[in-house]
C-alpha positions in Angstrom: 0.0 0.0 0.0 1.2 3.5 -0.8 1.5 5.8 2.2 0.7 9.3 0.9 -0.8 12.3 2.8 -4.2 13.7 1.8 -2.7 16.7 0.0 -0.6 14.5 -2.3 -3.7 12.3 -3.0 -5.7 15.3 -4.1 -3.0 16.1 -6.7 -3.5 12.7 -8.3 -7.0 11.6 -7.3 -10.5 12.9 -8.1 -11.7 15.3 -5.5 -14.4 12.9 -4.3 -12.3 9.8 -4.4 -13.5 8.7 -1.0 -17.0 8.3 -2.4 -15.6 6.0 -5.1 -13.7 4.0 -2.4 -16.9 3.6 -0.3 -19.0 2.6 -3.4 -16.4 0.0 -4.5 -16.2 -1.4 -1.0 -20.0 -1.7 -0.8 -19.9 -3.6 -4.2 -17.0 -5.8 -3.0 -14.7 -4.6 -5.8 -11.1 -5.0 -4.7 -9.1 -5.2 -7.9 -9.0 -4.4 -11.5 -7.8 -6.7 -14.3 -6.0 -6.6 -17.6 -5.4 -9.5 -19.9 -2.5 -9.9 -22.2 -0.3 -12.5 -23.8 2.6 -13.9 -21.8 5.0 -12.8 -24.5 4.2 -9.2 -23.7 5.4 -9.5 -20.1 9.1 -8.7 -20.9 8.0 -5.5 -22.6 5.8 -4.5 -19.6 8.7 -5.1 -17.3 11.3 -3.4 -19.5 9.2 -0.2 -20.0 7.9 0.0 -16.4 4.2 -0.8 -16.8 1.2 -0.8 -19.1 0.9 1.8 -21.8 -1.9 2.8 -24.2 -1.7 1.5 -27.7 -1.2 5.0 -29.0 1.8 5.6 -26.7 3.3 2.2 -27.7 2.9 3.1 -31.4 4.4 6.6 -31.0 7.4 5.3 -28.9 8.2 2.1 -30.8 7.2 -0.1 -27.9 6.7 -3.6 -29.3 3.5 -5.3 -28.3 4.0 -8.7 -29.7 0.5 -9.9 -29.3 -2.1 -7.1 -28.7 -5.3 -8.3 -27.2 -7.4 -5.9 -29.3 -7.7 -6.2 -33.0 -7.2 -3.5 -35.6 -11.0 -2.7 -35.7 -10.9 -2.1 -31.9 -8.0 0.2 -32.3 -9.7 2.2 -35.1 -12.8 2.5 -33.1 -10.7 3.7 -30.1 -9.1 6.4 -32.3 -12.4 7.6 -33.6 -13.7 8.0 -30.0 -10.4 9.5 -28.8 -9.9 6.5 -26.5 -6.7 5.3 -28.1 -4.5 6.9 -25.4 -6.1 4.8 -22.6 -5.2 1.5 -21.1 -8.3 -0.7 -20.7 -9.0 -2.5 -17.4 -11.9 -4.7 -16.4 -13.7 -5.6 -13.1 -13.5 -9.3 -13.8 -10.5 -11.6 -14.5 -12.7 -13.6 -16.9 -13.3 -10.8 -19.4 -15.2 -12.0 -22.5 -12.8 -10.2 -24.9 -10.0 -12.4 -23.6 -11.9 -15.4 -24.9 -12.4 -13.7 -28.2 -8.7 -12.9 -28.4 -7.8 -16.5 -27.6 -10.3 -17.9 -30.2 -9.1 -15.5 -32.9 -5.5 -16.4 -32.2 -4.4 -12.9 -31.2 -3.1 -14.2 -27.9 -1.8 -17.8 -27.3 -0.8 -17.8 -23.6 -3.1 -15.5 -21.7 -2.0 -14.0 -18.5 -4.1 -11.8 -16.2 -2.7 -8.8 -14.4 -4.3 -8.0 -11.1 -4.1 -4.2 -10.5 -4.6 -1.9 -7.6 -8.1 -0.5 -7.3 -6.8 3.0 -6.6 -6.4 3.5 -10.4 -10.2 4.2 -10.4 -9.6 7.3 -8.3 -7.1 8.9 -10.7 -8.2 12.3 -12.1 -8.1 11.2 -15.8 -9.8 7.8 -15.3 -12.9 7.1 -17.3 -15.6 4.4 -16.8 -17.7 2.6 -19.4 -20.7 0.5 -18.5 -19.9 -1.9 -21.4 -17.2 -2.2 -24.0 -16.0 1.3 -24.6 -16.0 0.8 -28.4 -19.7 -0.1 -28.4 -22.0 2.6 -29.9 -24.3 2.3 -26.9 -21.7 2.4 -24.2 -22.0 5.1 -21.6 -18.6 6.6 -20.9 -17.7 9.3 -18.4 -15.2 10.4 -15.8 -17.3 11.2 -12.8 -18.9 9.2 -10.0 -22.2 8.9 -11.9 -20.5 7.1 -14.7 -19.0 4.6 -12.4 -22.2 4.1 -10.4 -24.2 3.0 -13.5 -22.0 0.0 -14.0 -24.0 -3.2 -13.3 -21.8 -4.7 -10.6 -24.5 -7.2 -9.7 -24.1 -9.0 -13.1 -20.3 -9.0 -12.7 -20.5 -10.6 -9.3 -23.4 -13.1 -9.5 -23.1 -14.8 -12.9 -20.6 -15.8 -15.5 -20.7 -14.5 -19.1 -21.9 -17.7 -20.8 -24.8 -18.1 -18.4 -25.9 -14.5 -18.2 -29.1 -13.4 -19.8 -28.5 -12.2 -23.4 -29.6 -8.6 -22.6 -27.0 -8.5 -19.7 -23.9 -9.9 -21.5 -22.6 -6.6 -22.6 -22.2 -5.4 -19.0 -19.5 -8.0 -18.5 -17.4 -5.8 -20.6 -17.6 -2.8 -18.3 -14.3 -1.0 -18.3 -12.0 1.4 -16.5 -9.9 3.5 -18.9 -6.6 4.8 -17.6 -4.9 7.6 -19.4 -1.6 6.7 -21.2 0.3 4.7 -18.5 -0.1 2.5 -15.5 3.2 2.3 -13.6 4.4 -1.2 -12.8 4.0 -0.8 -9.0 0.2 -0.9 -9.5 0.4 -4.4 -10.8 -0.2 -6.5 -7.7 -0.1 -10.0 -9.2 0.2 -11.9 -12.5 -1.5 -15.2 -13.0 -1.8 -17.5 -16.0 -5.3 -18.2 -17.4 -6.3 -21.8 -17.1 -9.5 -23.2 -18.6 
């Protein structure tokens, strides 16, 4: 845990971050997750964390096996979301299964990240996949509070009602970079 005084937190966090913390605690959300291919871990370690796809492209950071496809990246660019790192509330993100089935990633690993990333000033929240036309994206508490945490906690994607499946793809979008010290654990995906 990072020991920082209140004044320092307010430079980095949203002014109402304690409201977020209470809300997440009430919803039993303790971590965020990011899936990637095991072959990308060396680059993550070498460069000191996770970076947006835009940052990687502009700085010649090799992402051997990106989880998202070219369409996702184009949709991100159109929505001005290409400079964000995407995180989920569940380690079993449906897009990971699509990336595996489409051969974009071969050896999936899941990074478990510190929940405090949600409090960062530039963080955004999407109630479903941020590239979806119907997703609701914002950077305030209301945008976080509309996420359907009940569906994320109570069921799995395959057994969820069809009209609720999209909510498994709720995301936290972190501007540009997540320093490595916010990665709390890395575990391999097993079927």
